[in-house]
Every structure is written in structure tokens, then in C-alpha cells.
HTML snippet that shows the backbone in 3Dmol.js (N, CA, C, O; Angstrom):
<script src="https://3Dmol.org/build/3Dmol-min.js"></script>
<div id="view" style="width:600px;height:400px;position:relative"></div>
<script>
const pdb = `
ATOM      1  N   UNK A   1       3.565 -20.257   8.576  1.00  0.00           N
ATOM      2  CA  UNK A   1       4.758 -19.652   7.488  1.00  0.00           C
ATOM      3  C   UNK A   1       4.944 -18.316   8.392  1.00  0.00           C
ATOM      4  O   UNK A   1       4.648 -17.235   7.882  1.00  0.00           O
ATOM      5  N   UNK A   2       5.366 -18.361   9.550  1.00  0.00           N
ATOM      6  CA  UNK A   2       5.528 -16.936  10.531  1.00  0.00           C
ATOM      7  C   UNK A   2       6.820 -16.252   9.724  1.00  0.00           C
ATOM      8  O   UNK A   2       7.893 -16.838   9.583  1.00  0.00           O
ATOM      9  N   UNK A   3       6.604 -15.237   9.341  1.00  0.00           N
ATOM     10  CA  UNK A   3       7.743 -14.232   9.026  1.00  0.00           C
ATOM     11  C   UNK A   3       7.897 -14.471   7.344  1.00  0.00           C
ATOM     12  O   UNK A   3       8.996 -14.215   6.851  1.00  0.00           O
ATOM     13  N   UNK A   4       6.987 -14.877   6.614  1.00  0.00           N
ATOM     14  CA  UNK A   4       6.921 -15.158   5.125  1.00  0.00           C
ATOM     15  C   UNK A   4       7.175 -13.996   4.525  1.00  0.00           C
ATOM     16  O   UNK A   4       8.027 -13.851   3.649  1.00  0.00           O
ATOM     17  N   UNK A   5       6.426 -13.091   4.981  1.00  0.00           N
ATOM     18  CA  UNK A   5       6.345 -11.592   4.156  1.00  0.00           C
ATOM     19  C   UNK A   5       6.656 -10.501   4.896  1.00  0.00           C
ATOM     20  O   UNK A   5       6.273 -10.580   6.063  1.00  0.00           O
ATOM     21  N   UNK A   6       7.271  -9.430   4.573  1.00  0.00           N
ATOM     22  CA  UNK A   6       7.477  -8.204   5.186  1.00  0.00           C
ATOM     23  C   UNK A   6       6.983  -7.119   4.491  1.00  0.00           C
ATOM     24  O   UNK A   6       7.165  -6.970   3.283  1.00  0.00           O
ATOM     25  N   UNK A   7       6.376  -6.364   5.182  1.00  0.00           N
ATOM     26  CA  UNK A   7       5.849  -5.028   4.754  1.00  0.00           C
ATOM     27  C   UNK A   7       6.405  -3.821   5.093  1.00  0.00           C
ATOM     28  O   UNK A   7       6.746  -3.632   6.261  1.00  0.00           O
ATOM     29  N   UNK A   8       6.564  -2.885   4.168  1.00  0.00           N
ATOM     30  CA  UNK A   8       7.170  -1.512   4.406  1.00  0.00           C
ATOM     31  C   UNK A   8       5.949  -0.625   3.827  1.00  0.00           C
ATOM     32  O   UNK A   8       5.420  -0.944   2.762  1.00  0.00           O
ATOM     33  N   UNK A   9       5.590   0.321   4.449  1.00  0.00           N
ATOM     34  CA  UNK A   9       4.907   1.361   4.034  1.00  0.00           C
ATOM     35  C   UNK A   9       5.495   2.960   4.050  1.00  0.00           C
ATOM     36  O   UNK A   9       5.954   3.454   5.080  1.00  0.00           O
ATOM     37  N   UNK A  10       5.418   3.647   2.843  1.00  0.00           N
ATOM     38  CA  UNK A  10       5.959   4.882   2.839  1.00  0.00           C
ATOM     39  C   UNK A  10       5.072   6.122   2.318  1.00  0.00           C
ATOM     40  O   UNK A  10       4.336   6.021   1.336  1.00  0.00           O
ATOM     41  N   UNK A  11       5.171   6.958   2.852  1.00  0.00           N
ATOM     42  CA  UNK A  11       4.153   8.296   2.461  1.00  0.00           C
ATOM     43  C   UNK A  11       4.843   9.223   1.828  1.00  0.00           C
ATOM     44  O   UNK A  11       5.982   9.481   2.217  1.00  0.00           O
ATOM     45  N   UNK A  12       4.213   9.970   0.609  1.00  0.00           N
ATOM     46  CA  UNK A  12       4.889  10.873  -0.274  1.00  0.00           C
ATOM     47  C   UNK A  12       3.920  11.893  -0.362  1.00  0.00           C
ATOM     48  O   UNK A  12       2.879  11.738  -1.001  1.00  0.00           O
ATOM     49  N   UNK A  13       4.192  12.885   0.217  1.00  0.00           N
ATOM     50  CA  UNK A  13       3.157  14.137  -0.245  1.00  0.00           C
ATOM     51  C   UNK A  13       3.435  14.601  -1.727  1.00  0.00           C
ATOM     52  O   UNK A  13       4.536  14.464  -2.260  1.00  0.00           O
ATOM     53  N   UNK A  14       2.344  15.159  -2.338  1.00  0.00           N
ATOM     54  CA  UNK A  14       2.223  15.357  -3.534  1.00  0.00           C
ATOM     55  C   UNK A  14       2.319  16.935  -3.562  1.00  0.00           C
ATOM     56  O   UNK A  14       2.266  17.524  -2.482  1.00  0.00           O
ATOM     57  N   UNK A  15       2.450  17.615  -4.668  1.00  0.00           N
ATOM     58  CA  UNK A  15       2.241  19.242  -4.498  1.00  0.00           C
ATOM     59  C   UNK A  15       0.891  19.631  -4.320  1.00  0.00           C
ATOM     60  O   UNK A  15       0.678  20.787  -3.954  1.00  0.00           O
ATOM     61  N   UNK A  16      -0.077  18.842  -4.522  1.00  0.00           N
ATOM     62  CA  UNK A  16      -1.370  19.213  -4.012  1.00  0.00           C
ATOM     63  C   UNK A  16      -1.743  19.138  -2.549  1.00  0.00           C
ATOM     64  O   UNK A  16      -1.501  18.098  -1.937  1.00  0.00           O
ATOM     65  N   UNK A  17      -2.367  20.261  -1.886  1.00  0.00           N
ATOM     66  CA  UNK A  17      -2.962  20.220  -0.572  1.00  0.00           C
ATOM     67  C   UNK A  17      -3.466  18.747  -0.154  1.00  0.00           C
ATOM     68  O   UNK A  17      -4.308  18.255  -0.904  1.00  0.00           O
ATOM     69  N   UNK A  18      -3.103  18.086   0.813  1.00  0.00           N
ATOM     70  CA  UNK A  18      -3.674  17.055   1.599  1.00  0.00           C
ATOM     71  C   UNK A  18      -3.768  15.785   0.509  1.00  0.00           C
ATOM     72  O   UNK A  18      -4.565  14.856   0.638  1.00  0.00           O
ATOM     73  N   UNK A  19      -2.863  15.910  -0.525  1.00  0.00           N
ATOM     74  CA  UNK A  19      -2.821  14.630  -1.441  1.00  0.00           C
ATOM     75  C   UNK A  19      -1.468  13.858  -1.016  1.00  0.00           C
ATOM     76  O   UNK A  19      -0.419  14.442  -0.744  1.00  0.00           O
ATOM     77  N   UNK A  20      -1.650  12.446  -0.998  1.00  0.00           N
ATOM     78  CA  UNK A  20      -0.579  11.684  -0.472  1.00  0.00           C
ATOM     79  C   UNK A  20      -0.440  10.424  -1.342  1.00  0.00           C
ATOM     80  O   UNK A  20      -1.420   9.719  -1.583  1.00  0.00           O
ATOM     81  N   UNK A  21       0.746  10.159  -1.795  1.00  0.00           N
ATOM     82  CA  UNK A  21       0.822   8.696  -2.354  1.00  0.00           C
ATOM     83  C   UNK A  21       1.065   7.799  -1.199  1.00  0.00           C
ATOM     84  O   UNK A  21       1.512   8.280  -0.157  1.00  0.00           O
ATOM     85  N   UNK A  22       0.773   6.374  -1.312  1.00  0.00           N
ATOM     86  CA  UNK A  22       0.882   5.682  -0.122  1.00  0.00           C
ATOM     87  C   UNK A  22       1.675   4.507  -1.049  1.00  0.00           C
ATOM     88  O   UNK A  22       1.074   4.030  -2.012  1.00  0.00           O
ATOM     89  N   UNK A  23       2.872   4.116  -0.764  1.00  0.00           N
ATOM     90  CA  UNK A  23       3.486   2.982  -1.046  1.00  0.00           C
ATOM     91  C   UNK A  23       3.738   1.852  -0.382  1.00  0.00           C
ATOM     92  O   UNK A  23       4.523   1.947   0.561  1.00  0.00           O
ATOM     93  N   UNK A  24       3.242   0.719  -0.644  1.00  0.00           N
ATOM     94  CA  UNK A  24       3.385  -0.516   0.324  1.00  0.00           C
ATOM     95  C   UNK A  24       4.149  -1.424  -0.531  1.00  0.00           C
ATOM     96  O   UNK A  24       3.806  -1.619  -1.697  1.00  0.00           O
ATOM     97  N   UNK A  25       5.340  -2.084   0.083  1.00  0.00           N
ATOM     98  CA  UNK A  25       6.318  -2.742  -0.502  1.00  0.00           C
ATOM     99  C   UNK A  25       6.426  -4.028   0.203  1.00  0.00           C
ATOM    100  O   UNK A  25       7.024  -4.115   1.275  1.00  0.00           O
ATOM    101  N   UNK A  26       5.767  -5.195  -0.469  1.00  0.00           N
ATOM    102  CA  UNK A  26       5.768  -6.686   0.162  1.00  0.00           C
ATOM    103  C   UNK A  26       6.854  -7.371  -0.205  1.00  0.00           C
ATOM    104  O   UNK A  26       7.057  -7.472  -1.415  1.00  0.00           O
ATOM    105  N   UNK A  27       7.678  -7.916   0.620  1.00  0.00           N
ATOM    106  CA  UNK A  27       8.721  -8.708   0.343  1.00  0.00           C
ATOM    107  C   UNK A  27       8.543 -10.192   0.663  1.00  0.00           C
ATOM    108  O   UNK A  27       8.098 -10.432   1.786  1.00  0.00           O
ATOM    109  N   UNK A  28       8.829 -11.283  -0.179  1.00  0.00           N
ATOM    110  CA  UNK A  28       8.669 -12.371   0.139  1.00  0.00           C
ATOM    111  C   UNK A  28      10.003 -12.876   0.807  1.00  0.00           C
ATOM    112  O   UNK A  28      11.074 -12.639   0.249  1.00  0.00           O
ATOM    113  N   UNK A  29       9.952 -13.558   1.978  1.00  0.00           N
ATOM    114  CA  UNK A  29      10.956 -13.984   2.620  1.00  0.00           C
ATOM    115  C   UNK A  29      11.262 -15.313   2.606  1.00  0.00           C
ATOM    116  O   UNK A  29      12.083 -15.711   3.432  1.00  0.00           O
ATOM    117  N   UNK A  30      10.690 -16.208   1.710  1.00  0.00           N
ATOM    118  CA  UNK A  30      10.706 -17.892   1.741  1.00  0.00           C
ATOM    119  C   UNK A  30      11.140 -17.929   0.114  1.00  0.00           C
ATOM    120  O   UNK A  30      11.089 -17.028  -0.723  1.00  0.00           O
ATOM    121  N   UNK A  31      11.585 -19.327  -0.002  1.00  0.00           N
ATOM    122  CA  UNK A  31      11.971 -19.722  -1.377  1.00  0.00           C
ATOM    123  C   UNK A  31      10.853 -20.176  -2.371  1.00  0.00           C
ATOM    124  O   UNK A  31      11.098 -21.040  -3.213  1.00  0.00           O
ATOM    125  N   UNK A  32       9.520 -19.538  -2.260  1.00  0.00           N
ATOM    126  CA  UNK A  32       8.523 -19.962  -3.115  1.00  0.00           C
ATOM    127  C   UNK A  32       7.846 -18.841  -3.302  1.00  0.00           C
ATOM    128  O   UNK A  32       8.031 -17.910  -2.519  1.00  0.00           O
ATOM    129  N   UNK A  33       6.959 -18.721  -4.346  1.00  0.00           N
ATOM    130  CA  UNK A  33       6.019 -17.668  -4.533  1.00  0.00           C
ATOM    131  C   UNK A  33       4.867 -17.864  -3.701  1.00  0.00           C
ATOM    132  O   UNK A  33       4.502 -19.027  -3.525  1.00  0.00           O
ATOM    133  N   UNK A  34       4.201 -16.884  -3.132  1.00  0.00           N
ATOM    134  CA  UNK A  34       3.330 -16.546  -2.208  1.00  0.00           C
ATOM    135  C   UNK A  34       2.090 -15.779  -2.862  1.00  0.00           C
ATOM    136  O   UNK A  34       2.359 -14.616  -3.161  1.00  0.00           O
ATOM    137  N   UNK A  35       0.658 -16.233  -3.173  1.00  0.00           N
ATOM    138  CA  UNK A  35      -0.382 -15.495  -3.585  1.00  0.00           C
ATOM    139  C   UNK A  35      -0.685 -14.515  -2.272  1.00  0.00           C
ATOM    140  O   UNK A  35      -0.682 -14.934  -1.115  1.00  0.00           O
ATOM    141  N   UNK A  36      -0.910 -13.337  -2.600  1.00  0.00           N
ATOM    142  CA  UNK A  36      -1.577 -12.285  -1.657  1.00  0.00           C
ATOM    143  C   UNK A  36      -2.596 -11.630  -2.147  1.00  0.00           C
ATOM    144  O   UNK A  36      -2.811 -11.596  -3.359  1.00  0.00           O
ATOM    145  N   UNK A  37      -3.527 -10.885  -1.050  1.00  0.00           N
ATOM    146  CA  UNK A  37      -4.516 -10.118  -1.643  1.00  0.00           C
ATOM    147  C   UNK A  37      -4.297  -8.815  -0.460  1.00  0.00           C
ATOM    148  O   UNK A  37      -3.984  -8.939   0.724  1.00  0.00           O
ATOM    149  N   UNK A  38      -4.525  -7.786  -1.089  1.00  0.00           N
ATOM    150  CA  UNK A  38      -4.287  -6.448  -0.291  1.00  0.00           C
ATOM    151  C   UNK A  38      -5.689  -5.799  -0.288  1.00  0.00           C
ATOM    152  O   UNK A  38      -6.447  -5.976  -1.242  1.00  0.00           O
ATOM    153  N   UNK A  39      -6.027  -5.073   0.746  1.00  0.00           N
ATOM    154  CA  UNK A  39      -7.021  -4.380   1.030  1.00  0.00           C
ATOM    155  C   UNK A  39      -7.009  -3.226   1.958  1.00  0.00           C
ATOM    156  O   UNK A  39      -6.029  -3.186   2.702  1.00  0.00           O
ATOM    157  N   UNK A  40      -7.746  -2.427   2.059  1.00  0.00           N
ATOM    158  CA  UNK A  40      -7.534  -1.083   2.902  1.00  0.00           C
ATOM    159  C   UNK A  40      -9.223  -1.436   3.910  1.00  0.00           C
ATOM    160  O   UNK A  40     -10.139  -2.223   3.670  1.00  0.00           O
ATOM    161  N   UNK A  41      -8.998  -0.356   5.137  1.00  0.00           N
ATOM    162  CA  UNK A  41      -9.913  -0.240   5.800  1.00  0.00           C
ATOM    163  C   UNK A  41     -10.679   0.966   5.379  1.00  0.00           C
ATOM    164  O   UNK A  41     -10.042   1.846   4.801  1.00  0.00           O
ATOM    165  N   UNK A  42     -12.112   1.156   5.609  1.00  0.00           N
ATOM    166  CA  UNK A  42     -13.014   2.347   5.232  1.00  0.00           C
ATOM    167  C   UNK A  42     -12.559   3.246   6.567  1.00  0.00           C
ATOM    168  O   UNK A  42     -12.573   2.896   7.747  1.00  0.00           O
ATOM    169  N   UNK A  43     -12.161   4.497   5.996  1.00  0.00           N
ATOM    170  CA  UNK A  43     -11.717   5.709   6.790  1.00  0.00           C
ATOM    171  C   UNK A  43     -12.609   6.894   6.444  1.00  0.00           C
ATOM    172  O   UNK A  43     -12.791   7.166   5.258  1.00  0.00           O
ATOM    173  N   UNK A  44     -13.192   7.636   7.440  1.00  0.00           N
ATOM    174  CA  UNK A  44     -14.105   8.792   6.548  1.00  0.00           C
ATOM    175  C   UNK A  44     -13.171   9.979   6.607  1.00  0.00           C
ATOM    176  O   UNK A  44     -13.623  11.102   6.383  1.00  0.00           O
ATOM    177  N   UNK A  45     -11.811   9.785   6.916  1.00  0.00           N
ATOM    178  CA  UNK A  45     -10.953  10.840   6.761  1.00  0.00           C
ATOM    179  C   UNK A  45      -9.922  10.683   5.583  1.00  0.00           C
ATOM    180  O   UNK A  45      -8.964  11.412   5.327  1.00  0.00           O
ATOM    181  N   UNK A  46     -10.326   9.621   4.970  1.00  0.00           N
ATOM    182  CA  UNK A  46      -9.613   9.407   3.504  1.00  0.00           C
ATOM    183  C   UNK A  46     -10.513   9.179   2.391  1.00  0.00           C
ATOM    184  O   UNK A  46     -11.603   8.639   2.577  1.00  0.00           O
ATOM    185  N   UNK A  47     -10.089   9.590   1.143  1.00  0.00           N
ATOM    186  CA  UNK A  47     -10.802   9.360   0.048  1.00  0.00           C
ATOM    187  C   UNK A  47      -9.854   8.877  -0.919  1.00  0.00           C
ATOM    188  O   UNK A  47      -8.883   9.587  -1.178  1.00  0.00           O
ATOM    189  N   UNK A  48     -10.019   7.638  -1.556  1.00  0.00           N
ATOM    190  CA  UNK A  48      -9.095   7.077  -2.309  1.00  0.00           C
ATOM    191  C   UNK A  48      -9.384   7.670  -3.669  1.00  0.00           C
ATOM    192  O   UNK A  48     -10.462   7.535  -4.247  1.00  0.00           O
ATOM    193  N   UNK A  49      -8.233   8.409  -4.191  1.00  0.00           N
ATOM    194  CA  UNK A  49      -8.059   8.900  -5.631  1.00  0.00           C
ATOM    195  C   UNK A  49      -7.738   7.836  -6.825  1.00  0.00           C
ATOM    196  O   UNK A  49      -8.216   7.936  -7.955  1.00  0.00           O
ATOM    197  N   UNK A  50      -6.865   6.815  -6.406  1.00  0.00           N
ATOM    198  CA  UNK A  50      -6.163   5.721  -7.136  1.00  0.00           C
ATOM    199  C   UNK A  50      -6.120   4.601  -6.177  1.00  0.00           C
ATOM    200  O   UNK A  50      -6.022   4.783  -4.964  1.00  0.00           O
ATOM    201  N   UNK A  51      -6.194   3.428  -6.740  1.00  0.00           N
ATOM    202  CA  UNK A  51      -5.863   2.355  -6.181  1.00  0.00           C
ATOM    203  C   UNK A  51      -4.932   1.347  -6.918  1.00  0.00           C
ATOM    204  O   UNK A  51      -4.746   1.548  -8.118  1.00  0.00           O
ATOM    205  N   UNK A  52      -4.373   0.363  -6.367  1.00  0.00           N
ATOM    206  CA  UNK A  52      -3.940  -0.569  -7.467  1.00  0.00           C
ATOM    207  C   UNK A  52      -4.797  -1.476  -8.263  1.00  0.00           C
ATOM    208  O   UNK A  52      -5.851  -1.994  -7.893  1.00  0.00           O
ATOM    209  N   UNK A  53      -4.231  -1.594  -9.357  1.00  0.00           N
ATOM    210  CA  UNK A  53      -5.017  -2.105 -10.640  1.00  0.00           C
ATOM    211  C   UNK A  53      -5.598  -3.253 -10.162  1.00  0.00           C
ATOM    212  O   UNK A  53      -6.752  -3.444 -10.546  1.00  0.00           O
ATOM    213  N   UNK A  54      -5.025  -4.219  -9.295  1.00  0.00           N
ATOM    214  CA  UNK A  54      -5.206  -5.613  -8.903  1.00  0.00           C
ATOM    215  C   UNK A  54      -4.933  -5.828  -7.221  1.00  0.00           C
ATOM    216  O   UNK A  54      -3.862  -5.585  -6.664  1.00  0.00           O
ATOM    217  N   UNK A  55      -5.832  -6.203  -6.737  1.00  0.00           N
ATOM    218  CA  UNK A  55      -5.839  -6.483  -5.258  1.00  0.00           C
ATOM    219  C   UNK A  55      -5.112  -7.646  -4.701  1.00  0.00           C
ATOM    220  O   UNK A  55      -4.799  -7.830  -3.524  1.00  0.00           O
ATOM    221  N   UNK A  56      -4.858  -8.512  -5.876  1.00  0.00           N
ATOM    222  CA  UNK A  56      -4.311  -9.771  -5.941  1.00  0.00           C
ATOM    223  C   UNK A  56      -3.055  -9.796  -6.585  1.00  0.00           C
ATOM    224  O   UNK A  56      -2.875  -9.120  -7.598  1.00  0.00           O
ATOM    225  N   UNK A  57      -1.969 -10.662  -5.998  1.00  0.00           N
ATOM    226  CA  UNK A  57      -1.038 -10.700  -6.791  1.00  0.00           C
ATOM    227  C   UNK A  57      -0.149 -11.957  -6.100  1.00  0.00           C
ATOM    228  O   UNK A  57      -0.287 -12.370  -4.948  1.00  0.00           O
ATOM    229  N   UNK A  58       0.707 -12.406  -7.015  1.00  0.00           N
ATOM    230  CA  UNK A  58       1.728 -13.529  -6.679  1.00  0.00           C
ATOM    231  C   UNK A  58       3.094 -12.899  -6.487  1.00  0.00           C
ATOM    232  O   UNK A  58       3.569 -12.317  -7.462  1.00  0.00           O
ATOM    233  N   UNK A  59       3.768 -12.938  -5.390  1.00  0.00           N
ATOM    234  CA  UNK A  59       4.789 -12.734  -4.974  1.00  0.00           C
ATOM    235  C   UNK A  59       5.975 -13.513  -4.719  1.00  0.00           C
ATOM    236  O   UNK A  59       6.131 -14.206  -3.713  1.00  0.00           O
ATOM    237  N   UNK A  60       6.816 -13.382  -5.666  1.00  0.00           N
ATOM    238  CA  UNK A  60       8.069 -14.329  -5.665  1.00  0.00           C
ATOM    239  C   UNK A  60       9.287 -13.732  -5.099  1.00  0.00           C
ATOM    240  O   UNK A  60      10.147 -14.492  -4.654  1.00  0.00           O
ATOM    241  N   UNK A  61       9.478 -12.336  -5.061  1.00  0.00           N
ATOM    242  CA  UNK A  61      10.674 -11.485  -4.419  1.00  0.00           C
ATOM    243  C   UNK A  61       9.961 -10.396  -3.941  1.00  0.00           C
ATOM    244  O   UNK A  61       9.501 -10.617  -2.821  1.00  0.00           O
ATOM    245  N   UNK A  62       9.676  -9.181  -4.436  1.00  0.00           N
ATOM    246  CA  UNK A  62       9.166  -7.819  -4.030  1.00  0.00           C
ATOM    247  C   UNK A  62       7.960  -7.774  -4.855  1.00  0.00           C
ATOM    248  O   UNK A  62       7.905  -8.255  -5.987  1.00  0.00           O
ATOM    249  N   UNK A  63       6.978  -7.172  -4.249  1.00  0.00           N
ATOM    250  CA  UNK A  63       5.795  -6.453  -5.064  1.00  0.00           C
ATOM    251  C   UNK A  63       5.554  -5.023  -4.406  1.00  0.00           C
ATOM    252  O   UNK A  63       5.459  -4.852  -3.191  1.00  0.00           O
ATOM    253  N   UNK A  64       5.472  -4.057  -5.331  1.00  0.00           N
ATOM    254  CA  UNK A  64       5.034  -2.612  -4.645  1.00  0.00           C
ATOM    255  C   UNK A  64       3.584  -2.400  -5.120  1.00  0.00           C
ATOM    256  O   UNK A  64       3.201  -2.826  -6.209  1.00  0.00           O
ATOM    257  N   UNK A  65       2.868  -1.793  -4.348  1.00  0.00           N
ATOM    258  CA  UNK A  65       1.475  -1.335  -4.512  1.00  0.00           C
ATOM    259  C   UNK A  65       1.403   0.264  -4.246  1.00  0.00           C
ATOM    260  O   UNK A  65       2.139   0.816  -3.427  1.00  0.00           O
ATOM    261  N   UNK A  66       0.429   0.954  -5.031  1.00  0.00           N
ATOM    262  CA  UNK A  66       0.496   2.353  -4.741  1.00  0.00           C
ATOM    263  C   UNK A  66      -1.100   2.696  -4.599  1.00  0.00           C
ATOM    264  O   UNK A  66      -1.952   2.041  -5.199  1.00  0.00           O
ATOM    265  N   UNK A  67      -1.418   3.836  -3.705  1.00  0.00           N
ATOM    266  CA  UNK A  67      -2.540   4.682  -3.720  1.00  0.00           C
ATOM    267  C   UNK A  67      -2.256   6.028  -3.618  1.00  0.00           C
ATOM    268  O   UNK A  67      -1.363   6.443  -2.879  1.00  0.00           O
ATOM    269  N   UNK A  68      -3.010   6.810  -4.366  1.00  0.00           N
ATOM    270  CA  UNK A  68      -3.170   8.114  -4.199  1.00  0.00           C
ATOM    271  C   UNK A  68      -4.337   8.311  -3.332  1.00  0.00           C
ATOM    272  O   UNK A  68      -5.366   7.684  -3.585  1.00  0.00           O
ATOM    273  N   UNK A  69      -4.279   9.193  -2.242  1.00  0.00           N
ATOM    274  CA  UNK A  69      -5.331   9.597  -1.505  1.00  0.00           C
ATOM    275  C   UNK A  69      -5.327  10.907  -1.129  1.00  0.00           C
ATOM    276  O   UNK A  69      -4.374  11.680  -1.230  1.00  0.00           O
ATOM    277  N   UNK A  70      -6.612  11.186  -0.611  1.00  0.00           N
ATOM    278  CA  UNK A  70      -6.741  12.693  -0.059  1.00  0.00           C
ATOM    279  C   UNK A  70      -7.384  12.616   1.205  1.00  0.00           C
ATOM    280  O   UNK A  70      -8.524  12.180   1.369  1.00  0.00           O
ATOM    281  N   UNK A  71      -6.476  13.137   2.280  1.00  0.00           N
ATOM    282  CA  UNK A  71      -6.837  12.974   3.672  1.00  0.00           C
ATOM    283  C   UNK A  71      -6.998  14.197   4.348  1.00  0.00           C
ATOM    284  O   UNK A  71      -6.620  15.219   3.777  1.00  0.00           O
ATOM    285  N   UNK A  72      -7.499  14.263   5.479  1.00  0.00           N
ATOM    286  CA  UNK A  72      -7.978  15.298   6.290  1.00  0.00           C
ATOM    287  C   UNK A  72      -6.910  15.981   6.690  1.00  0.00           C
ATOM    288  O   UNK A  72      -5.913  15.267   6.585  1.00  0.00           O
ATOM    289  N   UNK A  73      -6.622  17.229   7.176  1.00  0.00           N
ATOM    290  CA  UNK A  73      -5.148  17.758   7.505  1.00  0.00           C
ATOM    291  C   UNK A  73      -4.710  17.027   8.930  1.00  0.00           C
ATOM    292  O   UNK A  73      -3.538  17.102   9.300  1.00  0.00           O
ATOM    293  N   UNK A  74      -5.529  16.444   9.573  1.00  0.00           N
ATOM    294  CA  UNK A  74      -5.033  15.766  10.877  1.00  0.00           C
ATOM    295  C   UNK A  74      -4.316  14.438  10.462  1.00  0.00           C
ATOM    296  O   UNK A  74      -3.668  13.818  11.305  1.00  0.00           O
ATOM    297  N   UNK A  75      -4.416  14.027   9.267  1.00  0.00           N
ATOM    298  CA  UNK A  75      -3.696  12.889   8.894  1.00  0.00           C
ATOM    299  C   UNK A  75      -2.424  12.902   8.001  1.00  0.00           C
ATOM    300  O   UNK A  75      -1.955  11.936   7.399  1.00  0.00           O
ATOM    301  N   UNK A  76      -1.994  14.060   8.023  1.00  0.00           N
ATOM    302  CA  UNK A  76      -0.900  14.469   7.074  1.00  0.00           C
ATOM    303  C   UNK A  76       0.486  14.289   7.950  1.00  0.00           C
ATOM    304  O   UNK A  76       0.663  14.955   8.970  1.00  0.00           O
ATOM    305  N   UNK A  77       1.450  13.336   7.470  1.00  0.00           N
ATOM    306  CA  UNK A  77       2.641  13.287   8.095  1.00  0.00           C
ATOM    307  C   UNK A  77       3.183  14.504   8.525  1.00  0.00           C
ATOM    308  O   UNK A  77       4.270  14.525   9.103  1.00  0.00           O
TER     309      UNK A  77
END
`;
const viewer = $3Dmol.createViewer("view");
viewer.addModel(pdb, "pdb");
viewer.setStyle({}, {cartoon: {color: "spectrum"}});
viewer.zoomTo();
viewer.render();
</script>
């Protein structure tokens, strides 16, 4: 199933220093629902303040996931 899913990531800086909202949009490009699991890699420069309620989803069209993270200054966009 090559090209079954499209991913789009956006970053939004909050009013707090070094705090960023990460939005991941997953778009299903096939005519059937797909089960997905999302995860992140450990990074010593990122502290996760909030994560999606469930890392598992059934995506029939579009699903959005959000993380609130605290990053070191070198990682800010």
C-alpha cells in the first residue's frame, strides 16, 4: 500500500517561552479505513507536556494529533 497515508506536521509557538504545539495530520488516501499507531522518539532536548490521548486510531479520512512540548532554544522554528 504505497502512498496510503499522507503526513503533515505543523508547529505553533505558544505564549510561553520554548513551548510549542505540534500538530500531526494523517490523511488516508485509500477507500478503506486504516489502523495506525503513532509514536515519538526520545530526545533529550524535548520534554512532552501533553500527548495524544491514544496513540492508536482508525483513520478513514483525516485524523489530527497534538503534542505540547517544551524544547531547548536550539530547536525553536
